[in-house]
C-alpha positions in Angstrom: 110.1 5.9 -53.3 110.6 2.0 -51.9 110.9 3.3 -48.9 107.9 4.8 -48.3 106.2 1.9 -50.3 107.4 -0.4 -47.3 106.4 1.7 -44.5 102.8 2.2 -46.0 102.6 -1.7 -46.0 103.9 -1.9 -42.9 101.1 0.3 -41.7 98.6 -1.5 -43.7 99.8 -4.6 -42.1 99.6 -3.5 -38.4 96.2 -1.9 -38.8 94.5 -5.2 -40.3 96.1 -7.3 -36.8 95.1 -4.3 -34.7 91.1 -4.3 -36.7 91.3 -8.8 -36.2 92.3 -8.2 -32.4 89.4 -6.0 -32.0 86.9 -8.2 -33.9 88.1 -11.2 -31.6 87.5 -9.3 -28.4 84.1 -8.0 -29.2 82.4 -11.0 -27.6 81.8 -15.2 -27.5 81.1 -16.9 -31.3 77.7 -17.4 -31.6 77.4 -18.8 -35.0 77.5 -22.6 -33.8 74.7 -23.9 -31.6 74.6 -27.6 -30.3 71.1 -28.9 -28.3 72.4 -31.9 -26.0 69.7 -33.5 -24.7 69.6 -36.8 -22.1 67.1 -38.3 -23.8 66.1 -38.7 -27.6 63.8 -36.9 -30.2 60.2 -38.3 -31.3 58.5 -37.8 -27.7 56.2 -34.9 -29.4 57.1 -33.3 -26.3 59.5 -32.1 -24.3 62.6 -32.9 -26.3 60.9 -32.0 -29.6 59.4 -28.7 -28.4 63.4 -27.8 -27.9 64.1 -28.9 -31.6 61.5 -26.8 -33.0 63.4 -23.8 -31.3 66.7 -25.2 -32.6 65.4 -25.4 -36.5 63.6 -21.7 -35.9 66.9 -20.2 -34.7 68.9 -21.8 -37.7 66.4 -20.4 -40.1 66.2 -17.2 -38.8 69.8 -16.1 -38.1 71.6 -18.6 -40.7 73.6 -20.5 -37.9 74.9 -24.1 -37.8 73.1 -26.4 -35.4 73.3 -29.9 -34.3 71.5 -31.8 -32.2 73.2 -34.5 -29.9 70.8 -37.5 -28.6 72.1 -39.5 -25.3 68.9 -41.5 -25.5 69.4 -42.1 -21.9 72.2 -43.8 -21.8 74.8 -42.7 -19.0 77.8 -44.0 -21.2 76.8 -40.8 -23.7 76.8 -37.9 -21.3 80.6 -37.2 -21.1 81.3 -37.9 -25.0 78.0 -35.7 -26.0 79.5 -32.8 -23.7 82.7 -32.9 -25.5 81.6 -33.4 -28.5 79.3 -30.2 -28.1 82.0 -28.2 -27.1 84.5 -29.1 -29.7 81.8 -28.2 -32.4 80.0 -25.3 -31.1 79.8 -21.7 -29.3 76.6 -22.2 -27.6 75.0 -25.3 -26.2 71.7 -25.2 -25.0 71.3 -28.4 -22.8 69.0 -30.9 -21.0 71.3 -32.1 -18.5 68.9 -34.8 -16.2 71.5 -37.2 -14.8 74.7 -35.4 -15.9 74.8 -32.4 -14.0 78.0 -32.8 -12.4 79.6 -33.4 -15.8 78.2 -30.4 -17.1 79.6 -28.2 -14.4 83.3 -29.7 -14.8 83.0 -28.9 -18.4 81.7 -25.6 -18.2 84.3 -24.7 -15.7 87.1 -26.1 -18.2 85.7 -24.3 -20.8 84.5 -20.7 -19.6 84.0 -19.0 -22.9 81.5 -21.1 -24.2 78.0 -20.7 -23.6 76.1 -23.1 -21.5 72.0 -22.7 -21.4 70.6 -25.5 -19.1 67.3 -26.0 -19.3 64.7 -27.1 -16.9 66.5 -27.5 -13.9 69.4 -25.3 -12.1 72.6 -26.1 -12.3 75.4 -24.2 -10.8 79.0 -24.3 -11.7 82.3 -22.5 -9.8 82.9 -20.3 -12.7 79.4 -19.3 -12.6 78.8 -19.5 -16.7 75.7 -21.6 -16.5 72.4 -19.8 -17.1 69.8 -22.0 -15.9 66.2 -21.9 -17.0 63.7 -22.8 -14.4 60.1 -23.2 -15.6 57.2 -22.5 -12.9 55.6 -26.1 -14.1 53.2 -25.8 -10.9 51.3 -23.0 -12.4 50.4 -24.8 -15.7 50.0 -28.4 -13.9 47.4 -26.4 -11.4 45.3 -25.7 -14.4 45.8 -29.3 -15.5 44.4 -30.3 -12.2 41.3 -27.5 -12.3 40.4 -29.1 -15.9 40.5 -32.8 -14.6 38.3 -31.8 -11.5 36.0 -30.2 -13.6 35.3 -32.6 -16.0 35.2 -36.0 -13.6 32.2 -33.8 -12.0 30.6 -33.2 -15.3 28.1 -35.6 -16.0 27.0 -34.3 -19.4 30.2 -35.1 -20.8 30.1 -38.5 -22.8 31.3 -41.2 -20.9 31.5 -39.5 -17.9 30.8 -41.8 -14.7 29.3 -40.9 -11.3 32.4 -41.9 -9.2 35.0 -38.6 -9.0 38.0 -40.1 -9.6 40.7 -39.2 -11.9 44.8 -40.3 -12.7 48.1 -39.0 -13.5 51.0 -41.2 -14.9 54.6 -39.9 -14.0 58.1 -41.5 -15.8 59.7 -41.0 -12.5 59.8 -39.8 -9.0 62.2 -37.0 -9.8 61.6 -33.0 -8.4 60.7 -31.9 -11.5 57.6 -34.6 -12.5 56.4 -34.8 -8.7 56.2 -30.8 -9.0 54.0 -31.3 -11.9 51.9 -34.6 -9.9 51.4 -32.7 -6.8 50.3 -29.1 -8.5 47.7 -31.1 -10.4 46.4 -32.9 -7.5 46.1 -29.0 -5.7 44.5 -28.4 -8.7 41.7 -31.2 -8.9 41.1 -30.4 -5.1 40.8 -26.9 -5.6 37.2 -27.5 -7.4 36.4 -30.5 -5.2 38.5 -32.0 -2.4 36.4 -34.8 -2.6 37.7 -36.1 -6.0 40.3 -39.0 -5.6 43.8 -38.5 -7.4 45.1 -42.0 -8.6 48.7 -42.2 -9.3 51.1 -44.4 -11.2 54.7 -43.5 -10.9 57.5 -45.3 -13.1 60.7 -46.0 -12.7 62.3 -43.5 -15.1 60.6 -45.4 -18.1 60.6 -42.2 -20.5 60.7 -43.6 -24.1 58.1 -47.1 -23.4 54.8 -46.0 -25.1 53.5 -49.6 -24.2 54.2 -49.0 -20.4 52.7 -45.8 -20.6 50.1 -47.4 -22.0 49.3 -50.3 -19.4 50.0 -47.6 -16.8 46.4 -45.7 -17.8 44.5 -48.7 -18.6 45.2 -49.6 -14.8 44.0 -46.0 -14.1 40.6 -46.3 -16.3 40.3 -49.7 -14.8 39.7 -47.6 -11.4 37.0 -45.4 -12.8 39.6 -42.6 -13.5 37.7 -40.2 -15.9 40.9 -38.3 -17.0 44.6 -39.4 -16.9 47.2 -36.5 -16.7 50.3 -37.9 -18.6 53.7 -36.6 -17.2 55.8 -39.2 -19.0 57.7 -37.6 -22.6 57.3 -40.6 -25.3 56.0 -43.0 -22.4 52.7 -40.6 -22.5 51.9 -41.4 -25.9 50.6 -44.3 -24.6 48.5 -42.7 -22.1 46.4 -40.9 -25.2 46.0 -44.5 -26.7 44.8 -46.0 -23.7 42.3 -42.8 -23.3 41.0 -43.3 -27.2 40.6 -47.2 -26.7 38.4 -46.5 -23.5 36.6 -43.9 -24.9 37.9 -41.6 -22.2 40.1 -38.7 -21.8 43.7 -37.5 -21.1 45.3 -34.5 -20.5 48.7 -34.0 -22.8 52.1 -32.6 -21.8 54.8 -30.3 -22.8 53.3 -29.5 -26.5 49.9 -29.4 -27.7 48.9 -33.0 -28.2 45.2 -32.5 -28.3 44.7 -33.4 -31.6 46.9 -36.9 -31.8 43.9 -38.7 -30.6 41.2 -36.2 -31.6 38.2 -36.1 -29.4 40.2 -38.0 -26.3 42.7 -35.8 -25.2 40.8 -33.2 -23.6 43.9 -30.3 -22.6 47.7 -30.2 -22.7 50.0 -28.8 -20.2 52.5 -27.0 -22.2 56.2 -26.2 -21.5 57.4 -24.4 -24.4 61.0 -25.1 -24.3 61.4 -24.0 -28.0 60.4 -20.6 -27.3 62.7 -20.3 -24.4 65.6 -21.5 -26.6 64.7 -18.4 -29.1 64.3 -16.1 -26.2 67.4 -16.5 -24.7 69.3 -17.1 -28.0 68.2 -13.5 -29.2 69.7 -12.1 -25.6 72.8 -13.7 -26.8 72.7 -12.4 -30.3 71.5 -8.8 -29.5 74.4 -8.4 -26.7 72.1 -8.6 -23.4 72.8 -12.5 -22.6 74.4 -12.6 -19.0 75.9 -15.8 -17.9 75.1 -17.5 -14.8 71.6 -16.3 -14.5 68.0 -18.1 -13.0 65.7 -17.3 -15.6 62.0 -18.1 -14.8 59.1 -18.7 -17.1 55.3 -19.2 -15.8 52.0 -18.3 -16.9 52.9 -14.5 -17.0 55.5 -15.5 -19.8 53.0 -17.5 -21.4 56.1 -20.3 -21.5 54.2 -22.4 -19.4 49.8 -22.8 -20.0 47.0 -25.2 -20.2 45.8 -25.0 -23.8 42.2 -26.8 -24.8 42.1 -26.1 -28.1 41.4 -29.0 -30.6 40.1 -29.9 -33.8 37.7 -32.0 -32.1 36.4 -30.1 -28.8 35.3 -32.0 -25.8 34.7 -29.3 -23.3 31.9 -27.3 -22.7 32.3 -23.8 -22.7 31.8 -23.3 -18.9 34.6 -25.4 -18.1 37.0 -23.4 -20.9 35.7 -20.5 -19.3 36.3 -21.4 -15.4 39.9 -22.5 -16.3 40.4 -18.9 -18.0 39.3 -17.6 -15.1 41.7 -19.3 -12.7 44.5 -18.6 -14.8 44.1 -15.1 -14.5 43.9 -15.4 -10.8 47.2 -17.1 -10.5 48.4 -14.4 -13.6 47.2 -11.5 -11.3 48.6 -13.1 -8.0 45.0 -13.3 -6.3 45.5 -17.4 -6.3 49.4 -18.6 -5.4 49.8 -21.8 -6.4 52.3 -23.7 -4.3 55.8 -24.5 -5.1 56.8 -28.0 -5.2 60.3 -27.0 -3.6 
């Protein structure tokens, strides 16, 4: 009898052991998620949009999450990556300025899931999935909006000079894609409209500098200034209110930050992207090493004009809607910056 019991116990232990091995082999762990950003939260734009997505997957799936902010400090990039992989199973990363560090870390930890947002980063083991936004499409609509506004003298404080502006935080490919497409959109409405630029030297978190830049553009008779500058761009919105003129926000719907002065926002929904990709990780359809593109068709980038205080007349909103549909249908092709 004792011998039979011993045999049964051995068999049960073996089954438990095999079950454990089978469970471990079903796929990567996904219950710890890190949001690693080169900058900082509080921009009411790009980085905050991503945090909203992280908060939503935490609520929906009950996963553990952490956010690591590098605050544009190069000395924090490598430690930030190391902390992310030590804690998490899935890393959503905005890797501007530390792409090479990310490649090396992904090669070192091929079992981890890395999703790089807004740029294409490919490591030798091809495990990084990159999110590429077609920001030219929404920025083109921002230009259409600015062009229609500066030529409509029925709008309060619009002057007779056809001039609009843009404040860019840096001369990098993503920001310049916004700027060039914005100019293309303006000139789609009227080739004679002048577009004034202020391009800052990598200043992402200084609203005072953004305000100063915008005021210089309003001094040049710009009616509308588009900000592509993260937290620095909040100063652009403040300048619009101070001068009684108009701004276009970026990344999130900023139309009610300065009601009556922000006529539209060019959104890039990082949060929605994180939620969409994490859903594929959970349902097993995620594939590492992809380049996933999001544009107007997905609704992930767009120009939004809804606002508590509506400045734009319906005819301008209708024209923007018409151009949007042409882009989605493919009858109007917006040139790509790269």
